[in-house]
Structure formats: C-alpha cells, structure tokens
N, C-alpha and C positions, 0 to 999 in steps of 0.2 A: 413656531408657526410655519406652516408649509407655504413656500413661495411659488409653487407650481401653479400655472395658469391653464385652464382648460382650452382645447382647441377651439371650442365654440366661441370663447370670448375673443380669439384673435381674428375671427372672420370679419371681414369688412361689411358695412351696412350702408344703406342709404345710396347717395350718388356715387360713392367710391365703389360699392358693389356693383352697381349698374356698369360703371366704366370698366372695371375688370372683366365683367361678362362679355361686354361688347369687344374688348381687346382679344379675348379668347375666340370669339366668334370670327372676328376679322382675321385672325390668324389662319383659321381652317378655310375661310373663303378664298384667301389670297393663295394658300396652298393648292386649293382645287383649281383656281384660275391658271396657276403655273403649270400643274399637271395636264390640265386640259390643253394648254398651248403646246406642250411637249408632245402629247399623244398626236395632235393634229399635225405637228411637224414631222413626227416619225412616220405617220401614215403617208403623208405626201412624199417623204424621201423614199420609202420603200417602193411607192407606186412609180415615182420617176426612174428609180434604178431598174425596176422591173421592165419598163418600157424602153429604157436606154441600152440595156445589155446587148441586144441584137445589133446595135449600130456602133458601139463602142470598139472600133478596130482601127488599124493603121489607116485604111482607106478613108475613114471618116475625117482624118486629120490632113490627109495629103490631096483630097479631091477638091475640085472648085464646086461652088453651087450648081445645082442641075434642077431641071424640071422633073426629073425622075428622082423620087425619094430615095431609092436604094443606091443610087449613084452620086447623091449630093454630099458635100462635105464642108468643112469649116476653113479650108486653107486660106482663102482670100480674107475671110473675116478675121482670122487669127493675126495674119500680117498686118492688117489695118488697125486691129486692136492693140497690138504691141507698140507699133509706131506711135498711135496716138496717145497712149499712156507714157511713153518715153518723152515726147514732146511736152506733154502736160507737166511731167515731173521737172524737167529742165527749166521751163518757164515759170512754174509757180513757186517752187521751194525757195529760191534766192530772194524772190520779191516778198514772199509772205515772211520769212524769217528776218529779212531786213526791216520789213515794216514793224514786226513785234519788238525787235531790239530797239528801234527808234522810239516807239510808244513808251516802252517800259524804262528805258535808260536815258533817253536824251530829250524827249518831248517835254515842253514846259507844262506845268500843271495849270490848265485854263479851261474855261467853258468850252471853247472849241475843240480841245482834245477830248473832253468828256463827251461831247456831242459825237465826235468821230468814232469813239469806242462804241458808243451806243449803236450808231449806224452799222458798224461792222458786225456787232452781235445780231441786229436785225436781218442783215444780208445773208447770215449762215442759215436762216430759217426760210429763205424765199424758195418756192417751188421751182424745181429744175426747169419746167417748161418756160418759165419767165426768162430765164437765162438763154434758152433755146430761141426765144423771139428776139432777145437783145443780140445774140450772136448772128442771127439771120440778118437783122437790120445794119448792124455795125460792121462785121467781118465779111459777110457774104455779099452785100450790096453796096455799102459805102466804101469800104476798102477794097472792093473787087477780088476777093480771095475765092469766091465761088464755093461750091460744096466740096472743099479740099480738106486733107487732113490737118493742115495748119489752121483753118478756120474752126475746125472741130476741137483741136487742142486749145485755142484761144478762148472758145466758149467754156470748155470744162475748166480752164484756169480761172476764169471769172467765177465759176460756181464753188470751187473749192478753196479759193484764196481766203475767205472770211473764216472757214473752218481751221485752216492752218494757222492763220494769224492768231485766232483765239487760243488754240492749243499751245502755241509757241509763247504767247504772253503769260499764260498760266504756268508754263514750265519755267520760264525766266523769274516769275514772281516767286516761285517756291524755292529758289537758291537763298540760303541764308544770308541776310545783310552783313554778317561779319566777314564773309569772304570778299565782298566788294569793299567794305571799309578797310579791311586789312591790306588789300592790294593799294588802295589809294593812300593809305598811311605810310606805305613803304616807298612811296614816290612814283608809282604807276600813273599814267594818264588814264583818263576815263575809258578811252578806246581799248588801252591795253588791259585794263581790268575786265572789260566785257570779252575781248577776244580770247585771252588766256585763262580766265577763271570763270566768268558767268556762263558764256556759251558751252564750254566743256561740261560744266555741271548741269546744265539744262538739257543736254543732248537726249537723254532717255525720254523726257516727255515730248520734246520737239519731234523726234522721230516717230514716236507712237502716234501722235496726232496726225502727222503727215502721212504716214503709211494708211491709216484708216481713211483719211480723206481721198487718197489715191485709190483705195479699194471701192469707195463710193463712185469715184469718177470712172473706174473700170467697169462697173455695172450700169452705167447710165445709158438710157435709150431715148427718152423724150426730148432732151435738148439736142441730141445729134440728128434725130429725125426731123426737128424743126429746121435745121440748117441744111437739110437735103441730102443726108448720108444715104447712099443707095443700099438697096437690099440684095441686088444681084450684081456682083463684081466677079468677073471671070479672069482676073489677073492679080498679080501681087503688087499692092500699093506700097511704094518705097519712097518716091518723091513726095516732099511735102505739099506739092500742088496737085497730086493725084486725087482722083475720086476715091472713096473708100467706104468700107463697111466695117462693123465691129461684131463681135460674138453676140453681144445682147440684141443688136438690131437683126442678125440673122436668126435668132431664136424667135423674135417677134415675127418675123417674116413666115417662119414655119408654122407658128401657133395659129396664124389667121387663115392658113390653107384648109381646104376641105378635109374632114376627117377620113374619108375613104381613100385618100391619096397616099396615106402612110407617112406624112410629114411629122406627125406627133412624136413618132419615135425618134426622129432627128432632133426635134425641139427638146425632148427629154434628155437625150445625150448632150446637146449643147448646154443645158441647165446644169448637168452634172460637171461639165468642164468648167462652167463659170463659178459654180459654187466651189469646186476644187481650188481655183485661182484665188478666190476671196479668201478661202481658209488659209492658203499659203501666205497671203499678204499679212493676216492677223498673226500666224505663227512668226513670221519675220519681225513683226512689231514686237511681240513678246520677247523674242530672243535678243533683239537690239536693245530693248529697255533693261533686261536683266544683265546683259553684258556690260552695258555702260554703267549700271548701277552698281555692280561688283567692282568696277575699275574706278 
C-alpha cells in the first residue's frame, strides 16, 4: 500500500485555517506599516538635508544666535548643551547605578520594595513636561537656582533616573547566579561579590541603558523650556549658575519664526546636528556593549 498523503489532505480547515490566513494577512499589514514609516522618515530626512546644506558650514557652529538668519549660529547653544549633558551624566549615573545595585542585591524582599520598584517603573513613563513643572517649582523657585544650567541638569536627572535604574536592574538581574554564589562560597563578602563580579558582568547592559537615557536628555526641550531656559544667549555658558540654551531649544526658537525670514534653513541644519549627535550616542552604546561583552 502507498503511504503518500495528498497535499489537499494536509491543508488546515476550520478555525485553524482562519488563524493561518489571519497570520499571513497580519504579516503583510505589518510589513506595509514598517515600509510606510521608513518612506516617511526618508522623505523627511531628504527634505531636511536639502534645506540644511546651505547653512552647514563653519560659521554656523562658531556664530552666536542672531536676528539675521544668515548670521545666526549654534555656538552658545552647543556650549550650554554640552555642559548640561555633562552635569546630567555626573549627577545621574552614580545615583541610578547605586540604586539599582541596592534594589537587586541588598534590599529586603518586602511589599515596600515591590511598591518602590513599581513606582520607579511608572516614573519612567511620565511626560517630560511634568518633570519641567517639578524642576521649575523645586530647583528654580524653592532652591533659588533660577534658570541656570544646574537647575536644567537637576531637572534632566529627575527625568532619566528611572530609565537608568530600570536598565541597570535588568542588567544586574541577567548576571548568572552562579557567579554570585561562587564568589560567596570562596569567602567574599556580599559587597566584594558585587564590586568585583556582578558589576563588571553587568556593565554592557548598564552602559547601553545609560547612554540611551542620556541621548533622550540631550534631545529634551519641553522640560528645559518650563524652567526658563532662554532661546537667545549671546555668550558662552560655562558657569553652572549661568543662564543657558541648548541645541533643541534653539531649533524650537527657529521653527516658530516666520517662514519668510529664512530661519527654517537654520532649524533644518540644527536638526541634522542633533540627529547626528544622537546617532553618535547610539553608536557609542553599541560599541561599549560589544566591547564589554567580548571581554
């Protein structure tokens, strides 16, 4: 007797056939949505590059903002942007990583800690404008810092702390328990096991989450506008108590100007600079992750 089965007999029927058909349709719908998003992104990128090319020169980076579009530049906003990002990194990373280590390695298992973890996760999804209002009330008015770089950095720290804590907790959690148990079995203290074994093994995940959070802070506008970051600064902001502006705020200032004044070309050039900086942050994150993963 022949044991061959006809193809028709192998075809699904009933609800299974409907689910398979729906799965095939969903695949094409999702592919179309992805391609549509990519096409829109490419069109916007080409349009921005086309408008930005006339302004992407050395003068654009060394000139201060001006009421004349052809003479306006990003110098003061680049200085303020760099310093705010540096202050944000210095203030946020030690606190966030320390919090993650405590939550995952030293905190007792209790309802309070569970509630604390839940609140940190919720804070990561709060809109940035809320952090701007908090920074305005707390740092600008109560602490009397005014619209300074330090107030802006503290506000951004509040915004990205939950993101870095969550990324660091997940990175520490991915370290195999055998590494921790082996260190403790050989006589190491809990802190020695964490410092010499757990943290080095979790660095790729911690660094990736940290750099992506910093990239978000570098592109932030709403929170800094709320604390009073200025859009016209004609000096280099270096002192932490100086007034400041950043590249995203300067771009926002140019985009709201009348079209016939030519500031849209400046805004497009600023967008290219900002996108390039964010891409660099992401490349650094990939490089750091792969470097530590190999080691």
